C-alpha positions as CSV (number, residue, x, y, z in Angstrom):
1,M,67.8,55.9,102.0
2,T,70.3,55.1,99.6
3,R,70.3,51.2,97.9
4,D,73.2,50.1,99.8
5,G,71.4,51.0,102.5
6,C,68.0,48.7,102.4
7,C,70.4,45.9,101.4
8,Q,71.8,46.7,105.2
9,L,68.3,46.7,106.6
10,A,67.9,43.3,104.2
11,S,70.7,41.4,105.5
12,A,68.2,41.9,109.0
13,V,65.2,39.9,107.6
14,P,65.6,36.6,108.0
15,T,65.7,34.7,104.2
16,D,63.7,31.4,104.7
17,T,60.4,32.8,106.6
18,V,59.8,35.7,103.5
19,A,60.6,33.7,100.3
20,C,57.6,34.6,97.7
21,K,58.2,35.5,94.2
22,H,57.2,38.7,92.0
23,R,57.5,40.6,95.3
24,C,59.4,43.6,94.3
25,R,57.1,44.2,91.6
26,V,54.3,44.7,93.5
27,T,56.2,47.1,96.0
28,A,56.9,49.0,93.2
29,Q,53.4,49.1,91.6
30,I,52.4,50.0,94.9
31,W,55.2,53.3,95.2
32,E,54.3,53.4,91.2
33,R,51.0,53.9,91.6
34,R,51.9,56.1,95.0
35,R,54.1,58.3,92.8
36,R,50.9,58.9,89.9
37,I,48.0,60.3,92.6
38,P,48.6,63.7,92.8
39,S,49.3,64.7,95.8
40,T,45.9,67.5,95.8
41,T,43.6,63.9,95.6
42,Y,45.5,62.0,98.0
43,N,47.2,63.2,101.1
44,D,48.3,59.6,102.4
45,P,48.4,57.4,99.0
46,L,49.4,54.3,100.9
47,A,45.4,55.0,102.7
48,H,43.7,54.4,99.3
49,I,46.3,51.6,98.5
50,F,45.1,50.5,101.9
51,S,41.6,50.5,101.1
52,E,41.9,48.5,97.6
53,F,42.9,45.6,100.1
54,D,40.7,46.5,102.8
55,K,37.7,44.1,100.7
56,D,34.9,44.9,103.6
57,G,35.8,48.4,104.6
58,D,36.7,47.3,107.9
59,G,40.2,49.4,108.7
60,H,41.7,45.5,109.5
61,L,43.6,43.5,106.8
62,T,43.1,39.6,107.3
63,S,45.5,37.3,106.4
64,E,42.9,36.4,103.4
65,E,42.8,39.9,102.4
66,I,46.3,40.1,101.9
67,A,47.1,37.0,100.0
68,E,43.5,37.8,97.5
69,A,45.4,41.4,97.2
70,L,48.7,39.9,96.5
71,N,47.0,37.5,94.4
72,S,45.4,40.0,92.3
73,R,48.3,40.9,91.2
74,N,50.0,37.6,90.5
75,V,52.2,37.4,93.6
76,E,52.6,34.1,94.5
77,I,52.6,33.7,98.3
78,T,52.2,30.9,101.0
79,P,49.8,31.3,103.5
80,E,52.4,30.8,106.3
81,Q,54.8,34.3,104.4
82,I,51.7,36.2,104.9
83,R,51.3,35.3,108.9
84,E,54.9,36.6,108.8
85,F,54.2,39.4,107.3
86,I,51.3,40.7,109.6
87,R,53.6,39.3,112.4
88,A,56.3,41.7,111.5
89,A,53.7,45.0,110.9
90,D,51.1,44.5,113.9
91,D,52.4,46.3,116.5
92,N,48.9,46.1,118.5
93,N,49.5,42.1,118.3
94,N,45.5,41.5,117.1
95,G,46.2,39.5,114.2
96,T,45.6,42.1,111.6
97,V,47.2,44.9,109.5
98,E,45.6,48.0,110.3
99,R,45.8,51.3,108.5
100,A,48.7,52.3,110.8
101,E,50.6,49.3,110.1
102,F,50.1,49.1,106.9
103,P,53.5,50.6,105.8
104,Q,55.4,48.5,107.9
105,L,53.7,46.0,105.9
106,I,54.9,46.9,102.2
107,F,58.8,47.6,104.2
108,H,58.4,44.1,105.5
109,M,57.7,43.1,101.7
110,A,60.3,45.3,99.7
111,I,62.8,44.3,102.1
112,A,62.1,40.2,101.8
113,D,62.5,41.0,98.4
114,L,65.7,42.3,99.0
115,K,66.9,39.2,99.8
116,S,65.4,37.4,97.8
117,V,67.0,38.8,94.7
118,Q,70.5,39.0,96.8
119,S,70.3,35.7,97.3
120,T,69.5,34.3,93.6
121,D,72.1,37.0,92.7
122,G,75.2,35.7,94.7
123,G,74.6,38.5,97.0
124,A,74.9,41.6,94.2
125,A,72.4,44.5,94.9
């Protein structure tokens, strides 16, 4: 997907529910980590990152686990912002993010960051 395509997708996300500092950097770190993991080591690099977020190993990311993971990466995020991300990614509506839903969580964080960057630089992407 091109940057313009991402920006078009970002326009569908309400900015008032997703403002969060440093999201771009965290998303970039996640994808950089993914790029560095040899494909022979992990068939699904996001699964490895998910397991880092899932501190209790139960297969579900709670708002507390997401907050801890993001805060440990110097991301300032409010509990309401985390709830918005969970709602956006939580296909089965159980209030947590399972492994299969994790890519959507990352996607919504990236889209939110694009919206944030657009609003701070006058809309240029």
